[in-house]
KOLLO-127479 format. One record per residue (C-alpha): residue number from 1; x, y, z. Coordinates in Angstrom, 1 decimal. Example, Ala and Ser with C-alpha at 12.3 -4.5 7.8 and 13.67 -1.06 7.14 Angstrom:
<1, <12.3, -4.5, 7.8>>
<2, <13.7, -1.1, 7.1>>
END
This chain:
<1, <6.3, -9.9, 7.0>>
<2, <4.2, -6.9, 8.1>>
<3, <4.6, -3.6, 6.5>>
<4, <4.0, -0.7, 8.9>>
<5, <2.1, 2.5, 9.3>>
<6, <2.5, 5.8, 7.6>>
<7, <6.1, 6.8, 7.6>>
<8, <7.0, 3.3, 8.9>>
<9, <5.9, 4.3, 12.4>>
<10, <2.9, 2.7, 14.2>>
<11, <0.5, 5.1, 15.9>>
<12, <-2.5, 3.5, 17.5>>
<13, <-4.8, 4.7, 20.3>>
<14, <-7.5, 3.0, 22.3>>
<15, <-10.8, 2.3, 20.7>>
<16, <-14.0, 0.7, 22.1>>
<17, <-16.0, -0.8, 19.3>>
<18, <-19.6, -1.2, 20.5>>
<19, <-22.1, -3.7, 19.4>>
<20, <-20.3, -5.2, 16.4>>
<21, <-21.5, -8.6, 15.1>>
<22, <-18.3, -10.7, 15.1>>
<23, <-18.3, -12.7, 11.8>>
<24, <-22.0, -12.0, 11.6>>
<25, <-22.8, -13.5, 15.0>>
<26, <-24.3, -11.9, 18.1>>
<27, <-23.4, -8.3, 18.9>>
<28, <-20.3, -7.9, 21.1>>
<29, <-17.9, -5.1, 22.2>>
<30, <-14.2, -5.1, 21.2>>
<31, <-11.5, -3.1, 23.0>>
<32, <-8.5, -2.2, 20.8>>
<33, <-5.4, -1.0, 22.6>>
<34, <-1.7, -0.8, 21.7>>
<35, <-2.3, -2.4, 18.3>>
<36, <-4.0, -5.5, 19.5>>
<37, <-7.4, -6.7, 20.5>>
<38, <-7.3, -6.3, 24.3>>
<39, <-10.8, -7.7, 25.2>>
<40, <-14.0, -9.0, 23.6>>
<41, <-17.4, -9.1, 25.2>>
<42, <-18.3, -8.0, 28.7>>
<43, <-14.6, -7.5, 29.6>>
<44, <-14.3, -4.9, 26.8>>
<45, <-14.6, -1.7, 28.8>>
<46, <-12.6, 1.5, 29.1>>
<47, <-13.4, 5.0, 30.4>>
<48, <-10.7, 6.5, 28.2>>
<49, <-11.2, 4.8, 24.8>>
<50, <-12.7, 6.5, 21.8>>
<51, <-16.0, 4.9, 21.2>>
<52, <-16.9, 3.5, 17.7>>
<53, <-20.6, 2.8, 17.3>>
<54, <-20.8, -0.5, 15.4>>
<55, <-24.5, -1.3, 15.9>>
<56, <-25.6, -3.4, 13.0>>
<57, <-22.1, -3.7, 11.6>>
<58, <-20.3, -6.9, 10.7>>
<59, <-16.8, -7.2, 12.2>>
<60, <-14.4, -9.1, 10.0>>
<61, <-10.7, -9.7, 10.2>>
<62, <-8.9, -7.3, 7.9>>
<63, <-9.2, -8.5, 4.3>>
<64, <-6.1, -9.8, 2.5>>
<65, <-5.8, -9.6, -1.3>>
<66, <-3.4, -12.1, -2.9>>
<67, <-3.6, -10.3, -6.3>>
<68, <-3.3, -6.5, -6.7>>
<69, <-1.7, -4.5, -9.4>>
<70, <-0.3, -1.3, -7.9>>
<71, <1.5, -0.3, -11.1>>
<72, <4.4, 1.4, -9.3>>
<73, <7.2, 1.6, -10.4>>
<74, <6.6, 2.5, -14.0>>
<75, <2.9, 3.2, -14.6>>
<76, <2.1, 5.8, -12.0>>
<77, <-0.4, 7.3, -14.5>>
<78, <-2.7, 4.3, -13.7>>
<79, <-2.0, 3.7, -10.0>>
<80, <0.6, 4.3, -7.3>>
<81, <1.3, 2.4, -4.1>>
<82, <-0.2, 5.4, -2.3>>
<83, <-3.5, 5.5, -4.3>>
<84, <-3.8, 1.8, -4.6>>
<85, <-3.4, 1.1, -0.9>>
<86, <-5.9, 3.9, -0.1>>
<87, <-8.4, 2.1, -2.3>>
<88, <-7.5, -1.1, -0.5>>
<89, <-8.2, 0.4, 2.9>>
<90, <-11.5, 1.8, 1.8>>
<91, <-12.4, -1.7, 0.6>>
<92, <-11.6, -3.2, 4.0>>
<93, <-8.2, -4.6, 3.2>>
<94, <-5.3, -4.5, 5.7>>
<95, <-2.8, -6.3, 3.4>>
<96, <-2.4, -6.6, -0.4>>
<97, <0.1, -8.6, -2.5>>
<98, <1.6, -6.4, -5.2>>
<99, <2.1, -8.2, -8.5>>
<100, <5.4, -8.2, -10.3>>
<101, <4.5, -6.8, -13.7>>
<102, <5.8, -3.3, -13.1>>
<103, <8.4, -1.4, -15.0>>
<104, <11.1, -2.4, -14.1>>
<105, <9.7, -5.8, -13.3>>
<106, <9.9, -6.9, -9.7>>
<107, <12.4, -9.6, -10.4>>
<108, <15.2, -8.5, -8.1>>
<109, <15.7, -7.8, -4.4>>
<110, <16.1, -4.1, -5.1>>
<111, <12.7, -3.7, -6.8>>
<112, <10.7, -5.7, -4.3>>
<113, <12.3, -3.8, -1.5>>
<114, <11.4, -0.5, -3.2>>
<115, <7.7, -1.6, -3.5>>
<116, <7.7, -2.8, 0.1>>
<117, <9.1, 0.5, 1.4>>
<118, <6.6, 2.5, -0.6>>
<119, <3.9, 0.5, 1.1>>
<120, <5.4, 1.3, 4.6>>
<121, <5.5, 5.0, 3.7>>
<122, <1.9, 5.1, 2.5>>
<123, <0.7, 3.3, 5.6>>
<124, <-2.9, 2.6, 4.4>>
<125, <-2.3, -1.2, 4.5>>
<126, <0.5, -3.6, 4.4>>
<127, <2.1, -4.2, 1.0>>
<128, <3.6, -7.6, 0.4>>
<129, <5.5, -7.7, -3.0>>
<130, <5.1, -10.7, -5.3>>
<131, <8.3, -11.6, -7.1>>
<132, <8.5, -12.5, -10.8>>
<133, <9.1, -16.2, -11.6>>
<134, <11.2, -15.4, -14.6>>
<135, <13.6, -12.6, -15.4>>
<136, <11.8, -9.7, -17.0>>
<137, <8.6, -11.9, -17.2>>
<138, <10.2, -13.3, -20.4>>
<139, <9.8, -17.0, -19.6>>
<140, <13.4, -17.8, -20.4>>
<141, <15.2, -18.1, -17.1>>
<142, <14.4, -18.0, -13.5>>
<143, <14.5, -14.6, -11.7>>
<144, <16.4, -14.1, -8.5>>
<145, <13.9, -16.0, -6.4>>
<146, <16.3, -16.7, -3.5>>
<147, <17.5, -13.1, -3.3>>
<148, <13.9, -11.8, -3.2>>
<149, <13.0, -14.3, -0.5>>
<150, <16.0, -13.2, 1.6>>
<151, <15.3, -9.5, 1.1>>
<152, <13.7, -7.1, 3.5>>
<153, <10.4, -7.8, 1.7>>
<154, <10.7, -11.5, 2.5>>
<155, <8.9, -12.5, -0.7>>
<156, <7.0, -15.9, -0.6>>
<157, <4.7, -15.6, -3.6>>
<158, <6.1, -15.6, -7.1>>
<159, <4.2, -15.0, -10.3>>
<160, <4.6, -13.9, -13.9>>
<161, <0.9, -12.8, -13.8>>
<162, <-0.1, -11.2, -17.0>>
<163, <1.9, -14.0, -18.7>>
<164, <1.9, -17.7, -18.2>>
<165, <5.0, -19.7, -17.3>>
<166, <4.3, -21.9, -20.3>>
<167, <7.6, -23.8, -20.4>>
<168, <7.0, -26.9, -18.4>>
<169, <10.7, -27.4, -17.5>>
<170, <11.0, -23.8, -16.2>>
<171, <7.8, -24.3, -14.2>>
<172, <9.2, -27.4, -12.7>>
<173, <12.4, -25.7, -11.7>>
<174, <10.6, -22.8, -10.1>>
<175, <8.4, -25.2, -8.1>>
<176, <11.5, -27.0, -6.9>>
<177, <13.4, -23.9, -6.1>>
<178, <10.8, -22.3, -3.8>>
<179, <10.5, -25.4, -1.6>>
<180, <13.6, -24.3, 0.2>>
<181, <11.9, -21.3, 1.8>>
<182, <8.2, -22.4, 1.7>>
<183, <7.4, -20.3, -1.2>>
<184, <4.5, -20.7, -3.7>>
<185, <4.3, -20.3, -7.5>>
<186, <1.1, -18.4, -8.5>>
<187, <0.4, -19.4, -12.1>>
<188, <-1.5, -17.3, -14.6>>
<189, <-3.0, -20.2, -16.5>>
<190, <-3.1, -19.3, -20.2>>
<191, <-1.7, -21.5, -22.9>>
<192, <-0.2, -18.8, -25.2>>
<193, <-0.6, -20.6, -28.5>>
<194, <-4.3, -21.3, -27.8>>
<195, <-5.0, -17.6, -27.1>>
<196, <-3.2, -15.8, -29.8>>
<197, <-5.3, -12.8, -30.7>>
<198, <-8.0, -13.8, -28.4>>
<199, <-10.4, -11.1, -27.3>>
<200, <-13.2, -12.6, -25.2>>
<201, <-14.5, -16.0, -24.1>>
<202, <-14.9, -18.5, -26.9>>
<203, <-18.6, -19.3, -27.3>>
<204, <-21.9, -18.2, -28.7>>
<205, <-21.4, -14.5, -27.9>>
<206, <-17.9, -14.3, -29.5>>
<207, <-19.3, -16.0, -32.6>>
<208, <-22.1, -13.5, -32.9>>
<209, <-19.8, -10.5, -32.4>>
<210, <-17.0, -11.8, -34.6>>
<211, <-14.4, -11.6, -31.9>>
<212, <-11.5, -14.1, -31.7>>
<213, <-12.5, -16.6, -28.9>>
<214, <-10.5, -17.4, -25.8>>
<215, <-11.1, -21.1, -25.2>>
<216, <-11.6, -22.5, -21.7>>
<217, <-9.2, -25.3, -22.5>>
<218, <-6.3, -22.7, -22.7>>
<219, <-6.7, -22.2, -18.9>>
<220, <-7.6, -25.8, -18.1>>
<221, <-4.7, -27.4, -19.8>>
<222, <-2.1, -25.3, -17.9>>
<223, <-3.8, -26.0, -14.6>>
<224, <-3.9, -29.7, -15.2>>
<225, <-0.2, -29.7, -16.2>>
<226, <0.9, -27.6, -13.2>>
<227, <-1.1, -29.7, -10.7>>
<228, <0.8, -32.7, -11.9>>
<229, <4.1, -30.9, -11.7>>
<230, <3.5, -29.7, -8.2>>
<231, <2.6, -33.2, -7.1>>
<232, <5.6, -34.6, -8.8>>
<233, <8.1, -32.3, -7.0>>
<234, <6.1, -31.9, -3.8>>
<235, <5.8, -28.1, -4.0>>
<236, <3.1, -25.5, -3.5>>
<237, <1.1, -24.3, -6.5>>
<238, <-1.5, -21.4, -6.4>>
<239, <-3.7, -20.9, -9.4>>
<240, <-4.6, -17.3, -10.2>>
<241, <-8.1, -16.0, -11.3>>
<242, <-9.8, -19.3, -12.0>>
<243, <-12.6, -18.7, -14.6>>
<244, <-14.1, -21.9, -16.0>>
<245, <-16.2, -24.8, -14.8>>
<246, <-13.6, -27.2, -16.2>>
<247, <-10.8, -25.6, -14.2>>
<248, <-12.9, -26.2, -11.0>>
<249, <-13.2, -29.9, -11.8>>
<250, <-9.4, -30.2, -12.3>>
<251, <-8.8, -28.5, -9.0>>
<252, <-11.3, -30.7, -7.3>>
<253, <-9.5, -33.7, -8.6>>
<254, <-6.1, -32.4, -7.6>>
<255, <-7.3, -31.7, -4.1>>
<256, <-8.9, -35.1, -3.8>>
<257, <-5.3, -36.5, -4.3>>
<258, <-4.1, -34.4, -1.3>>
<259, <-1.8, -32.3, -3.5>>
<260, <-0.7, -28.9, -2.2>>
<261, <-2.7, -26.8, -4.7>>
<262, <-4.7, -23.6, -3.9>>
<263, <-6.7, -21.3, -6.1>>
<264, <-8.4, -17.9, -6.2>>
<265, <-11.4, -16.4, -8.0>>
<266, <-12.0, -12.8, -8.7>>
<267, <-15.2, -10.9, -7.7>>
<268, <-16.0, -10.1, -11.3>>
<269, <-15.9, -13.8, -12.3>>
<270, <-18.4, -14.5, -9.5>>
<271, <-20.9, -12.0, -10.9>>
<272, <-20.4, -11.0, -14.5>>
<273, <-20.8, -13.0, -17.8>>
<274, <-19.6, -12.7, -21.4>>
<275, <-23.2, -11.6, -22.3>>
<276, <-22.2, -8.1, -21.1>>
<277, <-19.9, -7.7, -24.1>>
<278, <-23.0, -7.8, -26.4>>
<279, <-25.7, -6.3, -24.1>>
<280, <-24.9, -4.0, -21.2>>
<281, <-26.1, -0.7, -19.7>>
<282, <-23.1, 1.0, -21.3>>
<283, <-23.5, -0.5, -24.7>>
<284, <-22.0, -3.4, -26.7>>
<285, <-18.2, -3.8, -27.2>>
<286, <-17.5, -1.7, -24.1>>
<287, <-13.9, -2.4, -23.1>>
<288, <-14.7, -2.0, -19.4>>
<289, <-15.7, -5.7, -19.8>>
<290, <-12.4, -6.7, -21.4>>
<291, <-10.3, -8.7, -18.9>>
<292, <-7.8, -11.5, -18.7>>
<293, <-9.0, -14.2, -18.2>>
<294, <-12.2, -13.2, -20.0>>
<295, <-15.7, -13.1, -18.5>>
<296, <-17.2, -16.5, -19.1>>
<297, <-20.7, -18.0, -19.2>>
<298, <-23.5, -18.2, -16.7>>
<299, <-22.7, -21.9, -16.2>>
<300, <-19.1, -21.0, -15.4>>
<301, <-20.2, -18.3, -12.9>>
<302, <-22.4, -20.8, -11.1>>
<303, <-19.6, -23.4, -11.0>>
<304, <-17.2, -20.8, -9.6>>
<305, <-19.7, -19.8, -6.9>>
<306, <-20.2, -23.4, -5.8>>
<307, <-16.5, -24.1, -5.8>>
<308, <-15.8, -21.1, -3.6>>
<309, <-18.6, -22.2, -1.3>>
<310, <-17.4, -25.8, -0.9>>
<311, <-13.7, -24.8, -0.6>>
<312, <-12.5, -26.2, -3.9>>
<313, <-11.5, -22.6, -4.7>>
<314, <-9.7, -21.3, -1.6>>
<315, <-10.1, -17.5, -1.7>>
<316, <-11.3, -14.4, -3.4>>
<317, <-8.6, -12.2, -5.0>>
<318, <-9.4, -8.9, -6.7>>
<319, <-6.9, -8.9, -9.6>>
<320, <-7.3, -5.1, -9.2>>
<321, <-5.9, -3.9, -12.6>>
<322, <-6.0, -0.2, -13.1>>
<323, <-5.6, 1.4, -16.5>>
<324, <-5.7, 5.1, -17.5>>
<325, <-8.6, 6.4, -19.5>>
<326, <-6.9, 6.3, -22.8>>
<327, <-6.1, 2.6, -22.5>>
<328, <-9.7, 1.7, -22.0>>
<329, <-11.8, 4.2, -23.8>>
<330, <-10.8, 3.0, -27.3>>
<331, <-11.9, 0.4, -29.7>>
<332, <-12.2, -3.1, -28.2>>
<333, <-9.3, -4.7, -30.1>>
<334, <-6.8, -2.1, -28.9>>
<335, <-8.1, -1.7, -25.4>>
<336, <-6.1, -3.0, -22.4>>
<337, <-7.4, -5.9, -20.4>>
<338, <-8.3, -5.5, -16.7>>
<339, <-10.7, -4.1, -14.2>>
<340, <-10.3, -2.3, -10.9>>
<341, <-11.9, -4.0, -7.9>>
<342, <-10.5, -3.2, -4.4>>
<343, <-13.2, -0.7, -3.5>>
<344, <-16.1, -3.0, -4.6>>
<345, <-14.8, -6.5, -3.8>>
<346, <-16.7, -7.0, -0.5>>
<347, <-19.9, -5.7, -1.9>>
<348, <-19.7, -8.0, -4.9>>
<349, <-19.0, -11.0, -2.7>>
<350, <-22.0, -10.1, -0.5>>
<351, <-24.2, -10.0, -3.6>>
<352, <-22.8, -13.2, -5.3>>
<353, <-22.2, -15.3, -2.2>>
<354, <-23.9, -14.1, 1.0>>
<355, <-27.2, -12.8, -0.3>>
<356, <-27.5, -16.0, -2.3>>
<357, <-27.0, -18.1, 0.8>>
<358, <-23.8, -19.7, -0.4>>
<359, <-21.6, -18.3, 2.3>>
<360, <-22.2, -16.8, 5.7>>
<361, <-20.0, -14.0, 7.1>>
<362, <-17.7, -16.5, 8.8>>
<363, <-17.2, -18.0, 5.4>>
<364, <-16.4, -14.6, 3.9>>
<365, <-13.8, -14.1, 6.6>>
<366, <-12.3, -17.5, 5.7>>
<367, <-12.2, -16.8, 2.0>>
<368, <-11.1, -13.2, 2.1>>
<369, <-8.8, -13.1, 5.1>>
<370, <-7.8, -16.4, 6.8>>
<371, <-7.0, -18.4, 3.7>>
<372, <-5.3, -15.8, 1.6>>
<373, <-3.1, -14.8, 4.5>>
<374, <-2.1, -18.4, 5.0>>
<375, <-1.4, -19.0, 1.3>>
<376, <0.8, -15.9, 1.2>>
<377, <2.5, -16.8, 4.6>>
<378, <1.5, -13.3, 5.8>>
<379, <2.3, -12.9, 9.5>>
<380, <-0.2, -11.0, 11.6>>
<381, <-3.1, -11.1, 9.1>>
<382, <-6.0, -13.5, 8.8>>
<383, <-6.1, -13.9, 12.5>>
<384, <-9.2, -14.6, 14.8>>
<385, <-10.9, -11.6, 16.4>>
<386, <-9.9, -12.6, 19.9>>
<387, <-7.8, -11.0, 22.7>>
<388, <-4.1, -10.8, 22.1>>
<389, <-4.4, -10.9, 18.3>>
<390, <-3.3, -8.0, 16.1>>
<391, <-6.1, -5.5, 15.7>>
<392, <-6.5, -5.8, 11.9>>
<393, <-10.2, -5.6, 11.3>>
<394, <-13.0, -4.3, 9.1>>
<395, <-16.4, -3.0, 10.1>>
<396, <-18.9, -3.5, 7.3>>
<397, <-22.6, -2.4, 7.0>>
<398, <-24.4, -5.1, 4.9>>
<399, <-27.8, -3.3, 5.1>>
<400, <-27.2, -0.3, 2.8>>
<401, <-27.1, -0.1, -1.0>>
<402, <-25.0, 2.2, -3.2>>
<403, <-24.7, 3.1, -6.8>>
<404, <-21.2, 2.6, -8.0>>
<405, <-19.7, 5.9, -9.1>>
<406, <-16.0, 5.6, -9.9>>
<407, <-15.4, 9.4, -9.7>>
<408, <-15.4, 8.9, -5.9>>
<409, <-12.8, 6.2, -5.9>>
<410, <-9.4, 6.6, -4.3>>
<411, <-7.9, 4.6, -7.2>>
<412, <-6.3, 6.7, -9.9>>
<413, <-8.2, 4.7, -12.5>>
<414, <-11.9, 4.4, -13.3>>
<415, <-12.2, 1.1, -15.2>>
<416, <-14.8, -0.5, -13.1>>
<417, <-17.3, -2.9, -14.7>>
<418, <-19.9, -2.0, -12.0>>
<419, <-20.4, 1.7, -13.0>>
<420, <-24.0, 2.7, -12.3>>
<421, <-24.8, -0.7, -10.7>>
<422, <-26.5, -0.9, -7.3>>
<423, <-24.3, -3.0, -5.0>>
<424, <-25.0, -3.9, -1.4>>
<425, <-23.0, -2.9, 1.7>>
<426, <-20.2, -0.5, 2.5>>
<427, <-17.0, -0.5, 4.5>>
<428, <-17.5, 1.8, 7.5>>
<429, <-14.1, 1.3, 9.2>>
<430, <-10.8, -0.4, 8.7>>
<431, <-8.1, -0.8, 11.4>>
<432, <-4.5, -1.7, 10.8>>
<433, <-2.8, -2.9, 14.0>>
<434, <-5.2, -0.8, 16.0>>
<435, <-4.8, 2.3, 13.9>>
<436, <-7.9, 3.4, 11.9>>
<437, <-7.1, 3.8, 8.3>>
<438, <-10.8, 4.3, 7.5>>
<439, <-13.5, 5.7, 9.8>>
<440, <-17.1, 6.5, 8.9>>
<441, <-16.3, 5.4, 5.4>>
<442, <-13.6, 8.0, 5.0>>
<443, <-9.8, 7.6, 4.6>>
<444, <-7.9, 8.8, 7.7>>
END
């Protein structure tokens, strides 16, 4: 299910990575040759390899994002596969899952193959298309799930993300259908009737600002229903962008039953709260904080962090959602929902999870590489850093700090909620099957 290098052709040399701390452990050398890790430790030696000084750097398996909006085809003004995957590589990602809410919708074999081939041509990271659950994301009939699974893109994750599969019978049928090829339904949990006109989290802040509230129960009710449905039919359910403490408790209960349910949390829901809509460095009612699901309370953030730490939430997924300037720099009610996040994800996770002592670097590798690759059935990614494994890896410097300045991003869009914020760490290098896509922090 791997994508390929620029132009669909692999080009990898020989690299000797000196002194990297594998998963945050003791320093060791890695020899990368012919697209794989050839040796680790004292055996990693070569007189001909290009030397990469990794003193003080953390070596992680290449990051895998289960939830990326690349916008192509249809909204190339916001992002393209080329620009989005460049942003991914700079963020340490070697694979991303491209969501289906493009124009046309990725609901046929033809569209998912188009996106997959665009990823191969760009070559910055592997692009694994996500297929729509329902035709046109309309929630009325199933899309061509089997044809997408059998296509060159070999789709295994299906989602109507941006919209909820709210019809229980349709959701049951989708869960039953994907069992035949070990697929998974990734649900955008939002009960539509409970969120009509909703603008931000329902709570004290929405009350003070006079904005229509988005109740936590709108997410929790769908998650509870779908956990029960997945258990009933014996299928795999993945819950997108979990945002509430109540959702965590439902997931914990479902997992205690042994049900095949996984879940993700975004970096922004691990760090930011709804208070920013009222008070922020860039002023009140700033649409850079408008997102679906909305930013929640401090209590929700703490519950999400604890759930990611204890494994109730399986992984971090960016929900990278680029929008052109005119869609965000407008009044709050009219502004689009979404935030970009590929180029800041690892830094936010360091701040929210590592610097707080909730995860070590091995835990970060698990939540941002091993588990998302396993959920997406992505071959060759999320693998240990040991001899014989594909050389998909990231070198990260956790000791530096940077001010977020979106004008320097590779993404075509600038709608980051971290503008002007000091975040720790930076990606120094990313290798895709032994080929550097990023070196010294610069795209190759």
